[in-house]
Jmol script that loads the backbone (N, CA, C; Angstrom):
load data "model"
ATOM      1  N   MET A   1      60.800  45.343 -37.452  1.00  0.00           N
ATOM      2  CA  MET A   1      59.677  44.936 -38.214  1.00  0.00           C
ATOM      3  C   MET A   1      60.227  44.077 -39.458  1.00  0.00           C
ATOM      4  N   ALA A   2      59.685  42.966 -39.734  1.00  0.00           N
ATOM      5  CA  ALA A   2      60.377  42.092 -40.731  1.00  0.00           C
ATOM      6  C   ALA A   2      59.308  42.261 -41.857  1.00  0.00           C
ATOM      7  N   PHE A   3      60.191  42.742 -43.086  1.00  0.00           N
ATOM      8  CA  PHE A   3      59.603  43.023 -44.394  1.00  0.00           C
ATOM      9  C   PHE A   3      58.499  44.167 -44.212  1.00  0.00           C
ATOM     10  N   GLY A   4      58.283  45.045 -43.391  1.00  0.00           N
ATOM     11  CA  GLY A   4      57.495  46.145 -43.326  1.00  0.00           C
ATOM     12  C   GLY A   4      56.301  45.774 -42.727  1.00  0.00           C
ATOM     13  N   ARG A   5      56.270  44.569 -42.040  1.00  0.00           N
ATOM     14  CA  ARG A   5      54.748  44.318 -41.404  1.00  0.00           C
ATOM     15  C   ARG A   5      54.817  44.569 -39.970  1.00  0.00           C
ATOM     16  N   LYS A   6      53.710  44.683 -39.412  1.00  0.00           N
ATOM     17  CA  LYS A   6      53.498  44.915 -37.930  1.00  0.00           C
ATOM     18  C   LYS A   6      53.331  43.366 -37.386  1.00  0.00           C
ATOM     19  N   PRO A   7      53.927  43.382 -36.089  1.00  0.00           N
ATOM     20  CA  PRO A   7      53.676  42.161 -35.513  1.00  0.00           C
ATOM     21  C   PRO A   7      52.324  41.929 -35.055  1.00  0.00           C
ATOM     22  N   LYS A   8      51.965  40.875 -35.075  1.00  0.00           N
ATOM     23  CA  LYS A   8      50.545  40.535 -34.736  1.00  0.00           C
ATOM     24  C   LYS A   8      50.619  39.974 -33.482  1.00  0.00           C
ATOM     25  N   PRO A   9      49.365  40.236 -32.400  1.00  0.00           N
ATOM     26  CA  PRO A   9      49.395  39.547 -31.039  1.00  0.00           C
ATOM     27  C   PRO A   9      49.200  38.022 -31.125  1.00  0.00           C
ATOM     28  N   MET A  10      49.766  37.295 -30.124  1.00  0.00           N
ATOM     29  CA  MET A  10      49.822  35.710 -30.398  1.00  0.00           C
ATOM     30  C   MET A  10      48.134  35.269 -30.460  1.00  0.00           C
ATOM     31  N   ASN A  11      47.331  35.941 -29.721  1.00  0.00           N
ATOM     32  CA  ASN A  11      45.811  35.314 -29.790  1.00  0.00           C
ATOM     33  C   ASN A  11      45.370  35.354 -31.095  1.00  0.00           C
ATOM     34  N   GLU A  12      45.852  36.458 -32.024  1.00  0.00           N
ATOM     35  CA  GLU A  12      45.408  36.523 -33.103  1.00  0.00           C
ATOM     36  C   GLU A  12      46.268  35.531 -34.279  1.00  0.00           C
ATOM     37  N   LEU A  13      47.368  35.508 -34.018  1.00  0.00           N
ATOM     38  CA  LEU A  13      48.126  34.311 -34.913  1.00  0.00           C
ATOM     39  C   LEU A  13      47.532  32.819 -34.697  1.00  0.00           C
ATOM     40  N   LEU A  14      47.203  32.877 -33.238  1.00  0.00           N
ATOM     41  CA  LEU A  14      46.756  31.387 -33.166  1.00  0.00           C
ATOM     42  C   LEU A  14      45.270  31.145 -33.761  1.00  0.00           C
ATOM     43  N   ARG A  15      44.484  32.234 -33.633  1.00  0.00           N
ATOM     44  CA  ARG A  15      43.089  32.211 -34.340  1.00  0.00           C
ATOM     45  C   ARG A  15      43.300  32.021 -35.779  1.00  0.00           C
ATOM     46  N   GLU A  16      44.254  32.489 -36.440  1.00  0.00           N
ATOM     47  CA  GLU A  16      44.608  32.389 -37.839  1.00  0.00           C
ATOM     48  C   GLU A  16      45.097  30.838 -37.890  1.00  0.00           C
ATOM     49  N   PHE A  17      45.965  30.443 -37.224  1.00  0.00           N
ATOM     50  CA  PHE A  17      46.475  28.895 -37.555  1.00  0.00           C
ATOM     51  C   PHE A  17      45.441  27.751 -37.276  1.00  0.00           C
ATOM     52  N   MET A  18      44.452  28.230 -36.182  1.00  0.00           N
ATOM     53  CA  MET A  18      43.287  27.305 -35.869  1.00  0.00           C
ATOM     54  C   MET A  18      42.301  27.186 -37.005  1.00  0.00           C
ATOM     55  N   LYS A  19      42.114  28.116 -37.450  1.00  0.00           N
ATOM     56  CA  LYS A  19      41.321  28.168 -38.971  1.00  0.00           C
ATOM     57  C   LYS A  19      41.855  27.272 -39.958  1.00  0.00           C
ATOM     58  N   LYS A  20      43.308  26.913 -40.206  1.00  0.00           N
ATOM     59  CA  LYS A  20      43.959  26.064 -40.984  1.00  0.00           C
ATOM     60  C   LYS A  20      44.234  24.626 -40.490  1.00  0.00           C
ATOM     61  N   VAL A  21      43.967  24.738 -39.276  1.00  0.00           N
ATOM     62  CA  VAL A  21      44.001  23.040 -38.955  1.00  0.00           C
ATOM     63  C   VAL A  21      43.071  22.211 -39.374  1.00  0.00           C
ATOM     64  N   PRO A  22      43.251  20.873 -40.242  1.00  0.00           N
ATOM     65  CA  PRO A  22      42.416  20.142 -40.572  1.00  0.00           C
ATOM     66  C   PRO A  22      41.586  19.448 -39.348  1.00  0.00           C
ATOM     67  N   GLN A  23      42.032  19.165 -38.301  1.00  0.00           N
ATOM     68  CA  GLN A  23      41.675  18.561 -37.253  1.00  0.00           C
ATOM     69  C   GLN A  23      41.006  19.496 -36.027  1.00  0.00           C
ATOM     70  N   GLN A  24      40.526  20.644 -36.717  1.00  0.00           N
ATOM     71  CA  GLN A  24      40.219  21.908 -35.785  1.00  0.00           C
ATOM     72  C   GLN A  24      39.223  21.275 -34.817  1.00  0.00           C
ATOM     73  N   THR A  25      38.221  20.450 -35.142  1.00  0.00           N
ATOM     74  CA  THR A  25      37.125  20.013 -33.872  1.00  0.00           C
ATOM     75  C   THR A  25      37.899  19.241 -32.884  1.00  0.00           C
ATOM     76  N   GLU A  26      38.598  18.218 -33.214  1.00  0.00           N
ATOM     77  CA  GLU A  26      39.491  17.458 -32.045  1.00  0.00           C
ATOM     78  C   GLU A  26      40.444  18.373 -31.393  1.00  0.00           C
ATOM     79  N   LEU A  27      40.981  19.173 -31.883  1.00  0.00           N
ATOM     80  CA  LEU A  27      41.760  20.176 -31.157  1.00  0.00           C
ATOM     81  C   LEU A  27      41.081  21.054 -30.048  1.00  0.00           C
ATOM     82  N   LYS A  28      39.857  21.557 -30.668  1.00  0.00           N
ATOM     83  CA  LYS A  28      38.974  22.368 -29.737  1.00  0.00           C
ATOM     84  C   LYS A  28      38.489  21.397 -28.554  1.00  0.00           C
ATOM     85  N   ARG A  29      38.256  20.395 -28.804  1.00  0.00           N
ATOM     86  CA  ARG A  29      37.698  19.222 -27.872  1.00  0.00           C
ATOM     87  C   ARG A  29      38.733  19.047 -26.876  1.00  0.00           C
ATOM     88  N   GLY A  30      39.864  18.884 -27.284  1.00  0.00           N
ATOM     89  CA  GLY A  30      40.980  18.862 -26.588  1.00  0.00           C
ATOM     90  C   GLY A  30      41.398  19.963 -25.580  1.00  0.00           C
ATOM     91  N   MET A  31      40.997  21.286 -26.231  1.00  0.00           N
ATOM     92  CA  MET A  31      41.174  22.347 -25.289  1.00  0.00           C
ATOM     93  C   MET A  31      40.092  22.494 -24.338  1.00  0.00           C
ATOM     94  N   ALA A  32      38.897  21.893 -24.662  1.00  0.00           N
ATOM     95  CA  ALA A  32      37.770  22.112 -23.648  1.00  0.00           C
ATOM     96  C   ALA A  32      37.772  21.164 -22.455  1.00  0.00           C
ATOM     97  N   LEU A  33      38.552  19.648 -22.732  1.00  0.00           N
ATOM     98  CA  LEU A  33      38.986  19.023 -22.022  1.00  0.00           C
ATOM     99  C   LEU A  33      39.968  19.754 -20.753  1.00  0.00           C
ATOM    100  N   HIS A  34      41.082  20.037 -21.309  1.00  0.00           N
ATOM    101  CA  HIS A  34      41.848  20.928 -20.646  1.00  0.00           C
ATOM    102  C   HIS A  34      41.571  21.943 -19.769  1.00  0.00           C
ATOM    103  N   LEU A  35      40.503  22.870 -20.207  1.00  0.00           N
ATOM    104  CA  LEU A  35      39.873  23.843 -19.711  1.00  0.00           C
ATOM    105  C   LEU A  35      38.826  23.365 -18.604  1.00  0.00           C
ATOM    106  N   TYR A  36      38.394  22.382 -18.429  1.00  0.00           N
ATOM    107  CA  TYR A  36      37.260  21.766 -17.823  1.00  0.00           C
ATOM    108  C   TYR A  36      37.398  22.318 -16.207  1.00  0.00           C
ATOM    109  N   PRO A  37      38.584  22.001 -15.623  1.00  0.00           N
ATOM    110  CA  PRO A  37      38.718  22.411 -14.373  1.00  0.00           C
ATOM    111  C   PRO A  37      38.549  23.991 -14.034  1.00  0.00           C
ATOM    112  N   GLU A  38      39.083  24.726 -14.741  1.00  0.00           N
ATOM    113  CA  GLU A  38      38.702  26.121 -14.824  1.00  0.00           C
ATOM    114  C   GLU A  38      37.475  26.471 -14.949  1.00  0.00           C
ATOM    115  N   ILE A  39      36.609  25.958 -15.805  1.00  0.00           N
ATOM    116  CA  ILE A  39      35.156  25.940 -15.990  1.00  0.00           C
ATOM    117  C   ILE A  39      34.279  25.657 -14.803  1.00  0.00           C
ATOM    118  N   VAL A  40      34.625  24.504 -14.399  1.00  0.00           N
ATOM    119  CA  VAL A  40      33.560  24.111 -13.434  1.00  0.00           C
ATOM    120  C   VAL A  40      34.078  24.217 -12.008  1.00  0.00           C
ATOM    121  N   GLY A  41      35.288  24.697 -11.777  1.00  0.00           N
ATOM    122  CA  GLY A  41      35.893  24.794 -10.223  1.00  0.00           C
ATOM    123  C   GLY A  41      36.713  23.941  -9.726  1.00  0.00           C
ATOM    124  N   GLU A  42      37.330  24.045  -8.624  1.00  0.00           N
ATOM    125  CA  GLU A  42      38.100  22.962  -7.919  1.00  0.00           C
ATOM    126  C   GLU A  42      37.311  21.693  -7.537  1.00  0.00           C
ATOM    127  N   ARG A  43      36.141  21.998  -6.820  1.00  0.00           N
ATOM    128  CA  ARG A  43      35.281  21.290  -6.243  1.00  0.00           C
ATOM    129  C   ARG A  43      34.983  20.094  -7.106  1.00  0.00           C
ATOM    130  N   ILE A  44      34.233  20.703  -8.143  1.00  0.00           N
ATOM    131  CA  ILE A  44      33.661  19.543  -8.897  1.00  0.00           C
ATOM    132  C   ILE A  44      34.811  19.103  -9.928  1.00  0.00           C
ATOM    133  N   ALA A  45      35.818  19.749 -10.210  1.00  0.00           N
ATOM    134  CA  ALA A  45      36.929  18.959 -10.857  1.00  0.00           C
ATOM    135  C   ALA A  45      37.449  17.906 -10.104  1.00  0.00           C
ATOM    136  N   ALA A  46      37.435  18.082  -8.632  1.00  0.00           N
ATOM    137  CA  ALA A  46      38.154  17.067  -7.827  1.00  0.00           C
ATOM    138  C   ALA A  46      37.145  15.807  -7.645  1.00  0.00           C
ATOM    139  N   ALA A  47      35.606  15.927  -7.899  1.00  0.00           N
ATOM    140  CA  ALA A  47      34.760  14.876  -7.915  1.00  0.00           C
ATOM    141  C   ALA A  47      34.692  14.324  -9.121  1.00  0.00           C
ATOM    142  N   THR A  48      35.383  14.682 -10.091  1.00  0.00           N
ATOM    143  CA  THR A  48      35.290  14.259 -11.704  1.00  0.00           C
ATOM    144  C   THR A  48      36.111  13.101 -11.630  1.00  0.00           C
ATOM    145  N   LYS A  49      35.816  11.859 -12.009  1.00  0.00           N
ATOM    146  CA  LYS A  49      36.699  10.681 -12.237  1.00  0.00           C
ATOM    147  C   LYS A  49      37.230  10.629 -13.422  1.00  0.00           C
ATOM    148  N   GLY A  50      36.351  10.582 -14.506  1.00  0.00           N
ATOM    149  CA  GLY A  50      36.503  10.517 -15.876  1.00  0.00           C
ATOM    150  C   GLY A  50      35.816  11.678 -16.785  1.00  0.00           C
ATOM    151  N   LEU A  51      36.634  11.892 -17.910  1.00  0.00           N
ATOM    152  CA  LEU A  51      36.055  13.115 -18.864  1.00  0.00           C
ATOM    153  C   LEU A  51      36.305  12.426 -20.172  1.00  0.00           C
ATOM    154  N   LYS A  52      35.677  12.602 -21.013  1.00  0.00           N
ATOM    155  CA  LYS A  52      35.853  12.244 -22.382  1.00  0.00           C
ATOM    156  C   LYS A  52      34.698  12.584 -23.591  1.00  0.00           C
ATOM    157  N   PHE A  53      35.003  12.696 -24.739  1.00  0.00           N
ATOM    158  CA  PHE A  53      34.038  12.872 -25.744  1.00  0.00           C
ATOM    159  C   PHE A  53      33.898  11.593 -26.526  1.00  0.00           C
ATOM    160  N   ASP A  54      32.623  11.562 -26.640  1.00  0.00           N
ATOM    161  CA  ASP A  54      31.963  10.458 -27.758  1.00  0.00           C
ATOM    162  C   ASP A  54      31.210  11.458 -28.852  1.00  0.00           C
ATOM    163  N   GLY A  55      31.950  11.668 -29.828  1.00  0.00           N
ATOM    164  CA  GLY A  55      31.674  12.539 -30.849  1.00  0.00           C
ATOM    165  C   GLY A  55      31.391  13.819 -30.174  1.00  0.00           C
ATOM    166  N   PRO A  56      30.201  14.556 -30.385  1.00  0.00           N
ATOM    167  CA  PRO A  56      29.926  15.821 -29.821  1.00  0.00           C
ATOM    168  C   PRO A  56      29.200  15.783 -28.271  1.00  0.00           C
ATOM    169  N   LYS A  57      29.280  14.519 -27.842  1.00  0.00           N
ATOM    170  CA  LYS A  57      28.862  14.391 -26.520  1.00  0.00           C
ATOM    171  C   LYS A  57      29.824  14.390 -25.539  1.00  0.00           C
ATOM    172  N   LEU A  58      30.018  14.985 -24.701  1.00  0.00           N
ATOM    173  CA  LEU A  58      30.737  15.267 -23.521  1.00  0.00           C
ATOM    174  C   LEU A  58      30.486  14.235 -22.360  1.00  0.00           C
ATOM    175  N   ILE A  59      31.079  13.045 -21.963  1.00  0.00           N
ATOM    176  CA  ILE A  59      30.545  12.111 -20.889  1.00  0.00           C
ATOM    177  C   ILE A  59      31.602  12.348 -19.685  1.00  0.00           C
ATOM    178  N   ILE A  60      30.899  12.837 -18.761  1.00  0.00           N
ATOM    179  CA  ILE A  60      31.600  13.213 -17.341  1.00  0.00           C
ATOM    180  C   ILE A  60      31.021  11.852 -16.463  1.00  0.00           C
ATOM    181  N   THR A  61      32.074  11.436 -15.762  1.00  0.00           N
ATOM    182  CA  THR A  61      32.032  10.494 -14.673  1.00  0.00           C
ATOM    183  C   THR A  61      32.249  11.041 -13.436  1.00  0.00           C
ATOM    184  N   VAL A  62      31.375  11.003 -12.314  1.00  0.00           N
ATOM    185  CA  VAL A  62      31.576  11.694 -11.196  1.00  0.00           C
ATOM    186  C   VAL A  62      31.601  10.712  -9.906  1.00  0.00           C
ATOM    187  N   SER A  63      32.195  11.201  -8.733  1.00  0.00           N
ATOM    188  CA  SER A  63      32.404  10.183  -7.706  1.00  0.00           C
ATOM    189  C   SER A  63      31.170   9.786  -7.115  1.00  0.00           C
ATOM    190  N   SER A  64      29.972  10.434  -7.035  1.00  0.00           N
ATOM    191  CA  SER A  64      28.899  10.164  -6.344  1.00  0.00           C
ATOM    192  C   SER A  64      27.388  10.576  -6.964  1.00  0.00           C
ATOM    193  N   GLU A  65      26.383  10.267  -6.544  1.00  0.00           N
ATOM    194  CA  GLU A  65      25.211  10.233  -7.120  1.00  0.00           C
ATOM    195  C   GLU A  65      24.810  11.894  -6.822  1.00  0.00           C
ATOM    196  N   ALA A  66      25.307  12.388  -5.785  1.00  0.00           N
ATOM    197  CA  ALA A  66      24.949  13.918  -5.413  1.00  0.00           C
ATOM    198  C   ALA A  66      25.747  14.582  -6.547  1.00  0.00           C
ATOM    199  N   TRP A  67      26.686  14.393  -6.786  1.00  0.00           N
ATOM    200  CA  TRP A  67      27.524  15.295  -7.798  1.00  0.00           C
ATOM    201  C   TRP A  67      26.899  14.814  -9.166  1.00  0.00           C
ATOM    202  N   ARG A  68      26.594  13.862  -9.605  1.00  0.00           N
ATOM    203  CA  ARG A  68      25.656  13.382 -10.720  1.00  0.00           C
ATOM    204  C   ARG A  68      24.840  14.224 -10.791  1.00  0.00           C
ATOM    205  N   PHE A  69      23.904  14.459  -9.695  1.00  0.00           N
ATOM    206  CA  PHE A  69      22.510  15.314  -9.954  1.00  0.00           C
ATOM    207  C   PHE A  69      23.016  16.753 -10.208  1.00  0.00           C
ATOM    208  N   GLU A  70      24.238  17.316  -9.415  1.00  0.00           N
ATOM    209  CA  GLU A  70      24.531  18.673  -9.321  1.00  0.00           C
ATOM    210  C   GLU A  70      25.001  18.955 -10.945  1.00  0.00           C
ATOM    211  N   LEU A  71      25.767  18.221 -11.499  1.00  0.00           N
ATOM    212  CA  LEU A  71      26.423  18.380 -12.699  1.00  0.00           C
ATOM    213  C   LEU A  71      25.029  18.284 -13.789  1.00  0.00           C
ATOM    214  N   HIS A  72      24.278  17.342 -13.557  1.00  0.00           N
ATOM    215  CA  HIS A  72      23.306  17.038 -14.585  1.00  0.00           C
ATOM    216  C   HIS A  72      22.419  18.271 -14.622  1.00  0.00           C
ATOM    217  N   ALA A  73      22.035  18.843 -13.504  1.00  0.00           N
ATOM    218  CA  ALA A  73      21.127  19.890 -13.294  1.00  0.00           C
ATOM    219  C   ALA A  73      21.980  21.292 -13.809  1.00  0.00           C
ATOM    220  N   ASN A  74      23.217  21.380 -13.988  1.00  0.00           N
ATOM    221  CA  ASN A  74      23.972  22.551 -14.524  1.00  0.00           C
ATOM    222  C   ASN A  74      24.584  22.211 -15.873  1.00  0.00           C
ATOM    223  N   ARG A  75      24.198  21.087 -16.610  1.00  0.00           N
ATOM    224  CA  ARG A  75      24.944  20.581 -17.736  1.00  0.00           C
ATOM    225  C   ARG A  75      24.709  21.488 -18.779  1.00  0.00           C
ATOM    226  N   PHE A  76      23.692  22.313 -19.199  1.00  0.00           N
ATOM    227  CA  PHE A  76      23.445  23.259 -20.149  1.00  0.00           C
ATOM    228  C   PHE A  76      24.519  24.571 -19.825  1.00  0.00           C
ATOM    229  N   SER A  77      24.506  25.039 -18.757  1.00  0.00           N
ATOM    230  CA  SER A  77      25.442  26.159 -18.491  1.00  0.00           C
ATOM    231  C   SER A  77      26.838  25.776 -18.604  1.00  0.00           C
ATOM    232  N   ILE A  78      27.168  24.487 -18.224  1.00  0.00           N
ATOM    233  CA  ILE A  78      28.633  23.890 -18.409  1.00  0.00           C
ATOM    234  C   ILE A  78      29.015  24.098 -19.824  1.00  0.00           C
ATOM    235  N   ALA A  79      27.967  23.120 -20.624  1.00  0.00           N
ATOM    236  CA  ALA A  79      28.240  23.373 -21.988  1.00  0.00           C
ATOM    237  C   ALA A  79      28.462  24.475 -22.753  1.00  0.00           C
ATOM    238  N   LYS A  80      27.547  25.547 -22.423  1.00  0.00           N
ATOM    239  CA  LYS A  80      27.917  26.836 -22.987  1.00  0.00           C
ATOM    240  C   LYS A  80      29.131  27.438 -22.633  1.00  0.00           C
ATOM    241  N   ARG A  81      29.474  27.601 -21.287  1.00  0.00           N
ATOM    242  CA  ARG A  81      31.048  28.018 -20.884  1.00  0.00           C
ATOM    243  C   ARG A  81      31.961  27.341 -21.823  1.00  0.00           C
ATOM    244  N   MET A  82      31.780  26.068 -21.816  1.00  0.00           N
ATOM    245  CA  MET A  82      32.856  25.267 -22.327  1.00  0.00           C
ATOM    246  C   MET A  82      33.061  25.768 -23.923  1.00  0.00           C
ATOM    247  N   ASN A  83      31.962  25.679 -24.574  1.00  0.00           N
ATOM    248  CA  ASN A  83      31.787  26.359 -26.082  1.00  0.00           C
ATOM    249  C   ASN A  83      32.368  27.603 -26.004  1.00  0.00           C
ATOM    250  N   GLU A  84      32.098  28.766 -25.198  1.00  0.00           N
ATOM    251  CA  GLU A  84      32.410  29.783 -25.406  1.00  0.00           C
ATOM    252  C   GLU A  84      34.026  30.126 -25.070  1.00  0.00           C
ATOM    253  N   LYS A  85      34.411  29.342 -24.234  1.00  0.00           N
ATOM    254  CA  LYS A  85      36.109  29.437 -23.944  1.00  0.00           C
ATOM    255  C   LYS A  85      36.673  28.885 -25.216  1.00  0.00           C
ATOM    256  N   VAL A  86      36.278  27.659 -25.857  1.00  0.00           N
ATOM    257  CA  VAL A  86      36.940  27.235 -27.063  1.00  0.00           C
ATOM    258  C   VAL A  86      36.527  27.937 -28.386  1.00  0.00           C
ATOM    259  N   GLY A  87      35.508  28.632 -28.400  1.00  0.00           N
ATOM    260  CA  GLY A  87      34.929  29.632 -29.463  1.00  0.00           C
ATOM    261  C   GLY A  87      34.260  28.650 -30.509  1.00  0.00           C
ATOM    262  N   SER A  88      33.858  27.687 -30.148  1.00  0.00           N
ATOM    263  CA  SER A  88      33.045  26.650 -30.995  1.00  0.00           C
ATOM    264  C   SER A  88      32.070  25.676 -30.243  1.00  0.00           C
ATOM    265  N   LYS A  89      31.202  25.277 -30.958  1.00  0.00           N
ATOM    266  CA  LYS A  89      30.167  24.562 -30.319  1.00  0.00           C
ATOM    267  C   LYS A  89      30.609  23.137 -30.314  1.00  0.00           C
ATOM    268  N   VAL A  90      31.587  22.707 -29.667  1.00  0.00           N
ATOM    269  CA  VAL A  90      32.149  21.446 -29.628  1.00  0.00           C
ATOM    270  C   VAL A  90      31.321  20.293 -28.735  1.00  0.00           C
ATOM    271  N   VAL A  91      30.872  21.131 -27.600  1.00  0.00           N
ATOM    272  CA  VAL A  91      30.170  20.261 -26.776  1.00  0.00           C
ATOM    273  C   VAL A  91      28.519  20.533 -27.153  1.00  0.00           C
ATOM    274  N   LYS A  92      27.972  19.676 -27.508  1.00  0.00           N
ATOM    275  CA  LYS A  92      26.497  19.513 -27.982  1.00  0.00           C
ATOM    276  C   LYS A  92      25.682  19.032 -26.905  1.00  0.00           C
ATOM    277  N   GLU A  93      26.262  17.934 -26.321  1.00  0.00           N
ATOM    278  CA  GLU A  93      25.323  17.381 -25.160  1.00  0.00           C
ATOM    279  C   GLU A  93      26.354  16.927 -24.086  1.00  0.00           C
ATOM    280  N   ILE A  94      25.756  16.992 -22.678  1.00  0.00           N
ATOM    281  CA  ILE A  94      26.649  16.497 -21.554  1.00  0.00           C
ATOM    282  C   ILE A  94      25.835  15.193 -21.212  1.00  0.00           C
ATOM    283  N   ILE A  95      26.566  14.115 -21.018  1.00  0.00           N
ATOM    284  CA  ILE A  95      26.117  13.006 -20.068  1.00  0.00           C
ATOM    285  C   ILE A  95      26.915  13.063 -18.676  1.00  0.00           C
ATOM    286  N   VAL A  96      26.099  12.612 -17.677  1.00  0.00           N
ATOM    287  CA  VAL A  96      26.707  12.706 -16.461  1.00  0.00           C
ATOM    288  C   VAL A  96      26.428  11.280 -15.785  1.00  0.00           C
ATOM    289  N   ARG A  97      27.447  10.471 -15.536  1.00  0.00           N
ATOM    290  CA  ARG A  97      27.400   9.299 -14.993  1.00  0.00           C
ATOM    291  C   ARG A  97      28.301   9.173 -13.554  1.00  0.00           C
ATOM    292  N   ASN A  98      27.633   8.023 -12.751  1.00  0.00           N
ATOM    293  CA  ASN A  98      28.640   7.758 -11.566  1.00  0.00           C
ATOM    294  C   ASN A  98      28.953   6.109 -11.397  1.00  0.00           C
TER     295      ASN A  98
END
end "model"
wireframe off; spacefill off
backbone 0.3
color backbone group
């Protein structure tokens, strides 16, 4: 132990670091984009052609009208899961296009 302190778990250290980062929102948006395939699953991720933020809006471009309808119907649950994963309300609205 260095200087008589106990080592902290990595997730706790990351949380402390994230609180100090000035571009915290942009970093969490990047995390949300990275976690998108895990959150929506392989099939939806494969049908997604584009994914980007425009401020607090997440714009998802999909390959067909059927996928647009599917994601549009589930946009609130997707936003909720993304926000939970990154620990912040970075996704305020989801817009689905094809």
